[in-house]
N, C-alpha and C positions, 0 to 999 in steps of 0.2 A: 657272728652268724655261722651256722653249720655248713661247712663246704661240700661234705660227701655225706650221702645217707646210705642206709641199710634197706632200702626199698619200702621203708615205712615212713608215715608222717610222724614227727615228735608230738607228744600229748603234753600241752602246756596249761598252765593255770594263773588266773590273774585275780585280783580282789581289790575292791575299793569300797569306801563309804558312799560316795556319790557316784552317779553314773558316769560323769566325766573323769573322775579319778579311776574307776574300774576301766574305762576305755584307754585312758592314758598309760595305766600300767599293762594293760594288755598289748598295746603298740610297742612298749619297751621290752616285754618279755618275748614277743615275736621276734624283735630286733636281735635278742641275744640268743634265742634258742630255736628259731625257725629253720626249716629246711630250705636252702638255696638250691633250685634244680631247674633245669632247662624244660620247660614245658611246651608241648605242641598245641597247636589250637589258633583260632583266627586271631585272638587278641595278643597272645605271647608269641606266637610264631617262633618257637624254639628258643626265645631269650630267656634269661633268668627271672624267676618268680621266687618269692619267699612264701613259705606255706606252713601250716600246722593244723592240728586238731586243737581247739581251745575251749576251756571252760572258764566263764567269768562270772564271779559273785559280786553283787551290788547289795551292801548291807543296809544302807539307808537311802534308798532310791527317791525319796521326797526331799533331798537336799535342795537348798536354794541355788546351788551351782548349777547353771543351766546352759552356758555357751561356752565352749573352750576356744581360746585365742588362735589355735592352730587348726581348727575346723576349716573345711574348704567350702562350706555352704554359709550363705548370709541368714540372718535371723528370720527374714521374710520367707526364705526356702524352708527353714525349720518350721515355721508356723503353717506354712502350706502342707507340709508333709504331715504334721500332727492332724490336720483337718482330714487329709486323705486317709490316714488310719482310722478316723472315726466315721468314714463313709462319704466325704464330701464328692468324691469321683467315681462312685460305684455305677452311675449311669453312663460312664464313658466306656465300659467294658463292651467288647464284642467277643462273646464267648464261642461264636461258631467255630467249628473245626477249621484249622488252617489259617485262621485270622492272625496277622502280625501286628494289628493295632488294638493296644490295651486288651490283651487276651484275658486279663485278670487284674483285680486289686486285692490286696490282702483282706481289707474289710468285706469286700464283695464276696470272697470265698468263705468268710466267717459267718457272714450274715445271710448268705444266700447259696450254700454249698450245693452242688448239683447231685442230689442223692437219686437213688433208684426209684423212689416213690414221690420225687418232687423236691423242691428247694428246702433245705434245712437251715434254720437260724441257730447256729451253734452258739452265738453269744447269748440268746435268750435261754438257750437250753442250760449253759453253764451258769448263768444268773440264777435261774430257777432252782438248779441242783444245790448250789452253794447256799441258797437261802433256806432250803427246806431239808436237804440231807447232806450236811457240810462234811460229815465223816466219810463219805464215799471218796473212792479214788478215780472217779469216772469223769471229773470235770476238765474234760480234754477237747480240744478244737483242733481240726486239721486243715491244711491249705491244699497239699498235693491231691490231684485228681488223675489217676492214671490213664483214664481214657483221653485226657486232653493235654497232659503235660509231658508224657514221654516223648512224643514228636514235636513239641513246642519249640520254636526258636527262641523264646523268652520264657522259660519255665519258672515257677515260684522258687525264690531262695529259701524263704521262711517255710518251715514244714508244719509245725505244730506248737500249741500252747497247752500248758496243764497248770491247774490251780488247785491249791488247797488251803484250808483254814485249820489252824492250830491253836488251841487255847493257851494264852499267856499266863501260866500259873504264877509266874514270879511278880507280875504287875498286882496282883491281889485285888483287881477291880472287876473281875469277871469278863475281861476283855479277850478278844482273840486276834490273831494276825492273819491277814491275807498274803500268801505266798504265791509266786508265779515263777515257772520253768518255761522256757521256750528253746526250740531247736531250728537252727538254720543248716541246710546241707552246704552252703557256700556263702561267703561274705566278704566284699572288698573292705579291708580295715581302714584305709585312709579316707574313703569317701562315704561309703554306705554305713559303716558300723555305727558312729556317733548318732546319726539320725534315726537308724533302726532302733537303737537302744531308747532314745528319748521318745520316739513314736510309739513304741510298745509300752512304754511306762504311761503314756497318755492313755492308750487302750485299758491298761491295768487300772489307772485311776477311774476310768469310766465304769469298769465292772465293779469295782470296789464301792463306788457311790450307789449304783443300782442295787447291789446286795444289802448294803446298810439300809437303803430306803425300803426295800422289799421285806426284810427280815427283822428290822430293828435292832439288830445286834450290835454290840459294842466292838466295832471293827477297826483295827489299827493296821498300819502298813507293816508289812513284813519284809522278807528279802527277795530279791529276783536273781535267779540264775540263768545265764545265757551260754548255751552250748552251740558250737559251730564245728561242723565236720571239716571244712576247709576254711580256715581263717587265714587270708592270704593277702599279699600285695602283688598285683599283677605287674608285668614287666613295664608297662608305660607309667605306673605310679611309683615306682621306686624312687625317682627323684623327690616326691612328696614325703616318703618315708625318711629319707636322708635329711631333708629340710627340718622335718618334725623332730629327729633325734638330734640335730645340731642345736636347735633352739632349746629342746628339752634338757640337754646336757649343759648348756650355758646357764639355763635357770637353776639346775641343781648346783653347779659351781657357785652361784651367788647365795645358795642355801635358801632360795625361794620356796614357798610352799605351793599347794595345788591352787589355792586362792589367788595367787599371783598370775596363774595362767589361764584364769576362768573369769567369766562375768557372772553374777548372781542374775536372777530373774528380772529384777527390777532395771538393772543397767542393760541387760541384754535386749530387752524390749522396749526400752526408753523412746526409741524413734522409729518404733514399728508402725507401719501404715497398714493396719488390718483391713481396712475399707479397700485398699488397693489390691490386697491378696484375694479378698472375697470377690472383688469385681472380675479379676482375671479368671477365678474358677467358674464364676457364672457365665461369663462370656465363652469360655471353652466348652461348658456343658451346653449352652445353646447350640453351638456348631455340632457337637456330637449327637445330640438329640435330633437335629435337622437332618443330619446324614442317616440316622437310623429311622427317620419318619415317625418320631415320638415327640415332636414340640408341644403336644397337648400335655406333657408331664412337666413342662418347664416351670409352671408357677409352683408346683409342689416340690420340685428340686430346689428352686430358689429358697424356699421357706426352711428346707432341710439344711442347705449350706449355711445360711445365717445362724440357725440354731446351733450347728456344730461349731462355728466360729466363736459363739458365746460360751460354749461349753469349754473349748480349748483355752479361751482366754481366762475362764475360772480356774482351769487347772493350773495354768501358768502364773495365775495371780496378777495379771496385767490387763 
């Protein structure tokens, strides 16, 4: 680790075939080259935190490697988060100014962005644009809303997504590849990062499926680039990083490969109780709608949640 800095964050790079290999490589790269500094704030309180600006490239995001043995979440939590990324918890949002309870969800901002002339479904606009005018560079969706987020106690970490379609001339079959870039202003490496990466691949898969259905084009999976302004391990999570690196180094000494440190999709979700996850989301949705005086929407939301669960299961192959 870098012990002293020059007043700037180091710019680091990591790459991997699968999402999990890319995440693992980014953790090791941060450990080797991140800036260790004492950061003020409610969470770090002047204690040492490890930080960097990071770019992560995932070359084969559809890999069957799906759950890393060093992750801090359970497969049920991951499935729940994938559902959230596709909109299962949009109805939980309380967007009113000053609210500290669910002030946003990523999908809610993407599908119902508060524009000057009303709500904007950016996902629909991206799908339409990619399907009809794929050559444009405007297939962009944003999360940050200045009127709401500058003074929020829980502002969004994810900032924007960008998609493009490039012909695969080497394939010789008239196919093209859908690529995605996304940017975070900040991300906790040990807890949020792998869930974010898998969750956004879930959204990517959703967009790819809709574009294929709408356009009829021969669309294949491209690469995903993940850019983070502050890719960090906060002070309280430094023990998690040390534990990760201890296990990682022992695995490398044994000359184990990435597959020894991960589970494939089938193994990861073998014991998953999807119905229990769906039930929990529906129960909380009922509570949120009751609090907002909108229980008349419950039946519609239940149908939506179950449909999202089926789509995530299809994407996961489970």
